[in-house]
VOGU-3710 file (C-alpha; in Angstrom, 3 decimals, decimal comma):
1> xxxxxxxxxx> -20,711/8,918/0,586  -21,503/10,517/3,576  -21,153/13,953/4,624  -17,710/15,109/5,334  -17,215/14,655/8,787  -14,348/12,964/10,619  -14,702/8,782/10,472  -16,486/7,437/13,700  -17,487/4,055/14,722  -20,614/4,302/12,801
11> xxxxxxxxxx> -20,184/6,248/9,655  -17,296/5,585/8,017  -16,789/6,322/4,009  -16,795/3,348/2,134  -13,090/2,599/1,181  -11,305/-0,356/-0,155  -9,256/-0,424/3,125  -12,537/0,308/5,477  -13,648/-3,376/4,690  -10,258/-4,711/4,667
21> xxxxxxxxxx> -10,003/-4,764/8,487  -12,822/-7,321/8,554  -13,044/-9,780/11,442  -13,123/-13,438/11,211  -10,718/-14,303/14,083  -9,238/-13,194/16,968  -5,790/-12,203/16,968  -3,510/-13,336/20,487  -3,104/-10,548/23,307  -0,469/-8,314/23,142
31> xxxxxxxxxx> 2,473/-9,395/24,702  4,283/-7,513/27,524  5,923/-4,888/26,365  4,932/-4,670/22,673  5,265/-1,920/20,805  2,414/0,255/20,556  2,021/3,986/18,606  3,400/6,606/21,253  1,142/9,159/22,442  -1,534/8,463/20,293
41> xxxxxxxxxx> -4,732/10,442/21,572  -7,707/9,541/22,872  -9,779/11,161/20,205  -7,766/8,760/17,901  -8,667/5,568/19,822  -12,345/7,167/19,984  -13,039/7,338/16,354  -11,180/3,749/15,237  -13,918/1,808/13,624  -14,488/-1,801/15,058
51> xxxxxxxxxx> -13,929/-4,897/12,843  -17,378/-5,472/10,880  -19,539/-8,042/11,653  -21,035/-10,890/10,240  -17,222/-11,858/8,704  -16,484/-15,494/7,668  -14,952/-17,675/9,991  -11,320/-18,396/9,169  -10,372/-22,390/8,356  -9,218/-23,978/11,500
61> xxxxxxxxxx> -6,333/-25,739/9,861  -3,351/-23,032/8,560  -2,264/-25,256/5,852  1,672/-26,045/5,058  3,610/-22,706/4,094  5,884/-23,087/1,764  9,640/-22,939/1,725  11,154/-19,787/1,007  14,297/-19,212/-1,277  17,853/-19,480/0,112
71> xxxxxxxxxx> 17,881/-15,663/0,259  14,647/-15,298/2,276  14,831/-14,967/6,105  13,961/-12,717/8,940  15,067/-8,792/8,705  17,741/-8,778/11,058  17,669/-6,953/14,384  19,774/-4,583/16,544  20,571/-2,598/13,007  22,437/0,705/14,056
81> xxxxxxxxxx> 20,943/3,406/16,400  17,923/5,586/15,255  19,131/8,842/13,540  15,583/10,498/14,746  15,474/10,198/18,192  12,627/12,114/19,393  10,330/12,030/15,927  7,273/13,048/18,213  9,116/16,349/18,762  9,056/17,178/15,121
91> xxxxxxxxxx> 5,936/19,711/14,253  4,371/19,758/11,260  0,486/20,667/9,402  -1,007/20,116/6,366  -1,632/22,373/3,863  -4,519/22,372/1,007  -3,429/21,746/-2,312  -6,863/20,977/-3,726  -10,468/20,089/-3,008  -13,522/18,945/-4,908
101> xxxxxxxxxx> -12,061/15,548/-6,145  -13,802/12,144/-6,428  -12,873/9,597/-3,980  -9,288/10,429/-4,261  -6,599/7,560/-3,487  -3,098/8,200/-4,512  -0,817/11,003/-5,854  2,095/10,627/-7,728  4,659/12,909/-9,723  5,310/12,134/-13,381
111> xxxxxxxxxx> 8,931/13,711/-13,323  8,313/17,060/-15,069  6,953/18,289/-11,190  3,182/17,928/-11,916  1,128/16,231/-9,611  -1,322/13,282/-10,798  -4,538/12,080/-8,713  -6,293/8,676/-9,151  -9,852/8,976/-8,321  -11,347/5,753/-7,225
121> xxxxxxxxxx> -14,312/5,545/-9,821  -11,600/5,608/-12,873  -10,388/8,991/-13,377  -6,819/10,413/-13,302  -6,522/14,042/-12,760  -3,636/16,631/-13,021  -3,346/19,706/-9,929  -1,935/22,454/-11,725  -1,699/25,883/-9,843  -4,074/24,273/-6,951
131> xxxxxxxxxx> -6,752/23,592/-9,821  -7,869/20,488/-10,800  -7,579/20,752/-14,512  -10,403/19,514/-16,932  -10,897/17,307/-18,851  -9,048/14,575/-17,125  -5,740/13,094/-17,562  -7,114/9,697/-18,267  -11,194/8,577/-17,908  -11,384/4,813/-17,666
141> xxxxxxxxxx> -14,641/4,701/-15,988  -16,630/2,923/-18,835  -14,640/-0,231/-17,666  -13,732/0,154/-13,820  -15,443/-1,714/-11,313  -15,833/0,750/-8,676  -17,252/0,697/-5,192  -16,074/-0,817/-1,468  -12,885/-1,962/-2,428  -12,765/-1,691/-5,794
151> xxxxxxxxxx> -11,536/1,130/-8,721  -8,885/2,316/-10,197  -6,257/1,448/-7,776  -2,566/2,329/-8,579  -1,013/4,732/-11,006  3,006/4,554/-11,932  5,014/6,382/-14,272  8,686/4,896/-15,727  11,641/6,885/-15,717  11,630/8,986/-18,578
161> xxxxxxxxxx> 8,085/9,285/-18,823  7,259/11,990/-21,651  7,166/12,510/-25,305  10,281/10,055/-25,910  8,325/7,368/-23,740  4,837/7,871/-23,591  3,694/4,816/-22,161  2,484/4,656/-18,267  0,548/2,162/-16,134  -2,412/1,818/-14,282
171> xxxxxxxxxx> -4,229/-1,030/-12,022  -7,808/-1,051/-11,669  -10,680/-3,361/-10,823  -12,013/-4,800/-14,450  -15,193/-6,883/-15,248  -16,627/-8,710/-12,713  -13,847/-7,033/-10,063  -11,123/-8,740/-11,749  -7,043/-7,136/-10,818  -6,070/-5,354/-14,453
181> xxxxxxxxxx> -3,016/-4,151/-14,933  -2,886/-2,137/-17,960  -0,334/-0,171/-20,250  -1,487/3,501/-21,307  -0,137/5,840/-23,706  -0,267/9,858/-23,853  -2,257/10,909/-26,451  -0,756/12,183/-30,086  0,700/15,375/-29,521  0,059/15,947/-25,966
191> xxxxxxxxxx> 1,496/16,034/-22,676  -1,481/16,284/-20,389  -4,020/13,783/-22,065  -3,526/10,440/-22,476  -5,852/8,019/-25,217  -7,964/5,692/-23,315  -7,852/3,594/-26,368  -4,584/3,023/-26,406  -4,854/0,129/-23,336  -2,894/-3,113/-23,768
201> xxxxxxxxxx> -3,874/-5,371/-20,832  -0,657/-7,051/-19,207  -2,137/-8,871/-16,703  -5,876/-9,629/-15,714  -6,379/-11,992/-12,405  -10,091/-12,977/-11,102  -10,392/-11,971/-8,030  -12,277/-14,850/-5,642  -13,681/-12,441/-3,727  -14,517/-8,503/-3,608
211> xxxxxxxxxx> -11,865/-7,153/-0,905  -8,416/-7,640/-0,619  -7,720/-5,997/-3,931  -4,474/-4,434/-2,545  -3,785/-1,459/-5,247  0,022/-0,177/-5,053  2,291/-0,332/-8,433  5,432/1,326/-8,802  8,726/1,416/-10,425  12,013/-0,591/-8,418
221> xxxxxxxxxx> 15,372/1,317/-8,836  16,187/-1,522/-11,506  12,910/-0,233/-13,462  10,938/-3,237/-12,697  7,080/-2,755/-12,276  5,880/-4,196/-8,459  2,202/-4,767/-8,246  0,548/-5,545/-4,808  -1,837/-7,997/-4,821  -3,974/-9,046/-1,777
231> xxxxxxxxxx> -4,962/-12,458/-0,411  -8,136/-12,733/-2,677  -10,762/-11,644/0,186  -13,412/-13,185/2,833  -11,318/-13,007/6,137  -8,986/-15,123/7,321  -7,509/-15,910/3,828  -9,676/-19,282/4,040  -7,806/-20,929/0,893  -4,595/-19,880/2,114
241> xxxxxxxxxx> -3,477/-17,736/-0,773  -1,227/-15,915/0,691  1,180/-18,838/1,033  0,653/-20,547/-2,208  3,338/-19,843/-4,183  1,037/-20,824/-7,189  -1,309/-17,920/-6,880  -0,391/-14,615/-7,191  -2,710/-13,441/-4,798  -1,181/-12,311/-1,291
251> xxxxxxxxxx> 2,249/-11,167/-3,065  4,230/-8,780/-4,536  4,890/-9,481/-8,036  7,761/-7,798/-10,396  7,827/-8,052/-13,982  9,641/-6,445/-16,765  7,373/-4,385/-18,739  9,630/-3,392/-21,659  9,764/-6,427/-23,385  7,504/-9,786/-23,721
261> xxxxxxxxxx> 8,042/-13,356/-23,276  6,857/-16,609/-23,229  3,613/-15,530/-24,440  2,993/-13,090/-22,253  2,645/-9,459/-22,191  5,789/-8,973/-20,155  8,871/-10,587/-19,552  9,832/-12,232/-15,891  12,932/-10,480/-14,426  16,029/-13,154/-14,465
271> xxxxxxxxxx> 16,512/-12,415/-10,711  13,318/-12,996/-9,529  13,278/-15,547/-6,529  10,910/-18,172/-7,959  11,967/-17,480/-11,963  12,212/-21,127/-13,179  10,936/-23,097/-10,091  8,269/-25,386/-10,757  4,909/-24,914/-9,350  5,536/-21,513/-8,344
281> xxxxxxxxxx> 4,313/-18,320/-10,128  7,774/-16,312/-10,978  6,192/-13,317/-11,521  6,478/-13,113/-7,255  8,846/-10,917/-5,387  7,552/-11,852/-1,833  4,490/-13,435/-0,048  2,540/-13,950/2,770  0,943/-10,335/2,533  -2,853/-9,676/3,299
291> xxxxxxxxxx> -3,762/-6,575/1,544  -0,506/-4,322/0,892  -2,978/-1,549/-0,077  -0,251/1,181/-0,364  3,549/1,033/-0,483  6,567/2,587/-1,751  10,091/2,074/-3,120  12,851/4,564/-1,218  13,973/7,214/-3,399  17,262/7,031/-1,945
301> xxxxxxxxxx> 17,997/3,446/-0,965  15,718/1,620/-3,362  14,195/-0,371/-0,145  10,417/-1,536/-0,363  8,018/-0,453/2,572  4,624/-2,546/2,417  1,670/-1,034/4,444  0,042/-4,915/5,141  -3,915/-3,860/6,314  -4,533/-6,309/9,391
311> xxxxxxxxxx> -7,391/-8,623/9,924  -8,787/-7,807/13,278  -6,725/-6,912/15,830  -2,863/-5,581/14,461  -1,632/-3,263/11,698  1,677/-3,529/10,458  4,757/-1,798/8,194  6,988/-4,224/6,563  10,115/-3,122/4,719  12,490/-5,325/2,380
321> xxxxxxxxxx> 15,679/-3,951/2,036  17,141/-3,151/-1,796  18,125/-6,666/-3,172  16,098/-8,650/-0,794  14,268/-11,330/-2,872  11,600/-14,089/-1,932  10,486/-12,640/1,651  7,601/-14,531/3,466  5,700/-11,691/5,857  3,946/-14,606/7,235
331> xxxxxxxxxx> 0,252/-13,992/6,803  -1,917/-16,376/7,567  0,182/-17,167/10,114  0,891/-14,086/11,524  -0,981/-10,652/11,980  1,580/-8,203/12,471  4,174/-9,850/15,298  1,003/-12,036/16,839  -0,111/-15,584/16,088  -3,361/-15,565/14,091
341> xxxxxxxxxx> -3,705/-19,044/12,271  -3,203/-20,746/14,231  -3,791/-19,012/17,372  -0,776/-20,141/19,425  2,265/-21,681/18,672  2,689/-20,510/15,175  6,022/-20,946/13,521  8,424/-17,892/13,368  11,047/-19,808/10,858  11,694/-17,804/7,925
351> xxxxxxxxxx> 9,285/-15,162/8,545  10,009/-11,434/8,166  8,202/-9,756/10,878  7,248/-6,035/10,968  9,193/-3,225/11,817  6,645/-1,331/13,134  2,932/-2,551/14,423  -0,395/-0,951/16,081  -3,422/-2,297/17,497  -6,918/-1,704/16,761
361> xxxxxxxxxx> -7,456/0,228/19,928  -5,437/2,979/17,361  -6,897/2,671/13,963  -8,081/0,025/11,629  -6,147/0,199/8,309  -2,759/1,310/7,950  -2,218/3,731/4,951  1,417/2,590/3,962  3,361/5,510/3,237  6,893/7,142/1,974
371> xxxxxxxxxx> 10,167/7,593/3,612  10,516/11,522/3,622  13,565/13,026/1,348  12,510/16,532/0,968  13,697/19,767/2,125  11,035/21,335/3,645  11,173/19,604/6,858  14,688/18,612/7,716  13,981/16,862/10,696  12,189/14,280/8,834
381> xxxxxxxxxx> 14,488/13,377/6,271  15,209/9,580/6,243  11,897/9,276/8,391  9,185/6,608/6,942  5,431/8,500/7,397  2,503/6,353/7,637  -1,095/6,815/8,204  -4,417/5,181/9,365  -7,489/5,503/7,429  -10,089/5,423/10,295
391> xxxxxxxxxx> -8,079/7,495/13,039  -6,133/9,641/10,532  -3,045/9,745/12,401  0,005/10,474/11,084  3,077/8,303/12,333  7,020/8,389/11,785  9,693/5,616/12,379  13,236/5,808/11,377  13,699/4,522/7,993  17,187/3,020/8,642
401> xxxxxxxxxx> 16,632/0,723/11,579  15,674/-2,909/11,316  14,406/-3,732/14,975  10,635/-3,003/15,740  10,141/0,649/16,675  7,472/2,547/18,633  6,216/4,770/15,979  5,921/8,472/16,901  2,739/10,628/16,271  3,315/13,440/13,942
411> xxxxxxxxxx> -0,282/15,052/13,397  -4,033/14,166/14,448  -5,317/15,158/10,818  -9,047/14,664/11,573  -9,123/13,183/7,957  -9,884/9,554/6,371  -6,474/9,462/4,709  -6,371/6,994/1,764  -2,571/7,760/0,766  0,729/9,353/1,821
421> xxxxxxxxxx> 3,272/9,786/-1,051  5,825/12,050/-2,564  5,732/14,402/-5,340  8,801/14,477/-7,934  10,524/16,753/-5,349  10,327/14,308/-2,374  7,804/16,327/-0,436  4,525/14,671/1,099  1,040/14,470/0,264  -1,595/13,027/1,432
431> xxxxxxxxxx> -5,377/12,478/0,133  -8,366/12,511/2,004  -11,297/10,256/0,450  -13,748/12,721/0,820  -12,093/14,912/-1,695  -8,838/17,015/-0,583  -4,898/16,441/-1,450  -2,430/18,066/1,181  0,759/18,843/1,789  3,081/18,180/4,778
441> xxxx> 4,784/21,054/5,724  6,294/22,697/8,871  3,918/23,684/11,509  4,424/27,552/12,088
//
C-alpha cells in the first residue's frame, strides 16, 4: 500500500473499486443539460484517477437482452417535489472513530449498538470506545484471496442476531477468487468472538476474471439475504453476463437463508421474479449491473439503493423501490444514462435508468451509501448519501424523488472512501481504505 496521502492520478491505493473503473470503450458525450454533481471542486477534478490503460477491447456486438418480467420497467419520473431543496447548504464534518485498521471496507451494526468493521484481507473487527478490539471478531485470512478487487467484501447480521440466533453472513473471494457466500456462528458462550470453524458455504460461484466481484450483502425487510455480484470482470462485459439470466453475474441475488430446498444450502423466495422460469437463475432479483460494490436497504422504506461502478465515463446510483422485482439496470447497453454498447442508438425499452450520475471528471468509482435516518443532522433525514473512491467527495440526493437529480456536494473529505454505511442508530460512518473509520457529524 502506498503512503497515506490523498489519491492522485498516479498513486491510488489498490482497491477492488479502483480497478473497477477500467476502460475498454468510450461512452457517448454527455447530452446538453445532463446532471453532474453540483459545486464539485477543482481539487476533486484534479485528483480523480483515469481509467488504467491496456484494458481488453469490448465486443462489437451488444447481444440480445432478455425480456424482463411484467413487473419490471423504468422507475417513474416526475415524482413528488424534493423535501431537501438545498442539501448543499447542510454543513457536515467527519469525526475520527478509530484508526490503525487494515484496509477497512465496511462498517455495520449487529443490533446491539456495536460497530463491526470488515478488513479486506479477511478479518472483522469490533470497535468499542474508539478502540479496535483484539483479537478480531472473525479471522478467515487463511481462506480469503485478497488483493486488487478481491478479499473479504461483505458482512450482514440478520434481525435478532445474538445468543438466540448466533448466525451471520459474509461474502469473500475464496479459492481462485471464487465468490463465496458463507454462514458463520458465534463461538460457544461468546458474543464478541465468532467460530471460524463454523463456516457453512451457501454459494460458491467461480469468477472468470479478477475484477468486478461486487461485494455488498444485506437483508431486506422480508428477511431475505441479498447478494450483489458484478458482471464477472474484464472490461465492457465481453460475454454480456449482466443481461444473461442464466448467469448470476451482474445481478442482485435474493435468497432465503433460513432453510434449504432442492439440494441447495438455501431456499428460493416464492416472490422472486424468475423463480420457476426455465433457463433463468431463480436467485435473481434484478439484473443489468456492472459492479454494484456498495449498496443499502433503507431502514425506513425498504427501498434498495445501488451504487454501480461505471466503465470509463459515468458513475451511477440506482434505486429499486420496495416491492419492485426484475428490474433491468441496462448494463452493458447503458453506462449511466449514456449508450455504451452499441455506442449509439441503444434501446431504452424496459431499462431502469439511474436517479443520479456523475462523469469521470468528478471521480472514478462510485461508493454507494445509505439513506440518512439518524438524529444528529436533522436536515439530512431522508437524503441518500454516497461518495467516490478517487475524489473523496460526499454527495447527497433526496431519497424520495424518482426523477434524475443533480447531486449536492456535502463535503470534500480528502479520503480514500471505501464505504458509506450506517450504525444501528442510523448515524453514518465512512471507511478510508488507508485505515480509518469516521463518523459524519454536524459541522461546528
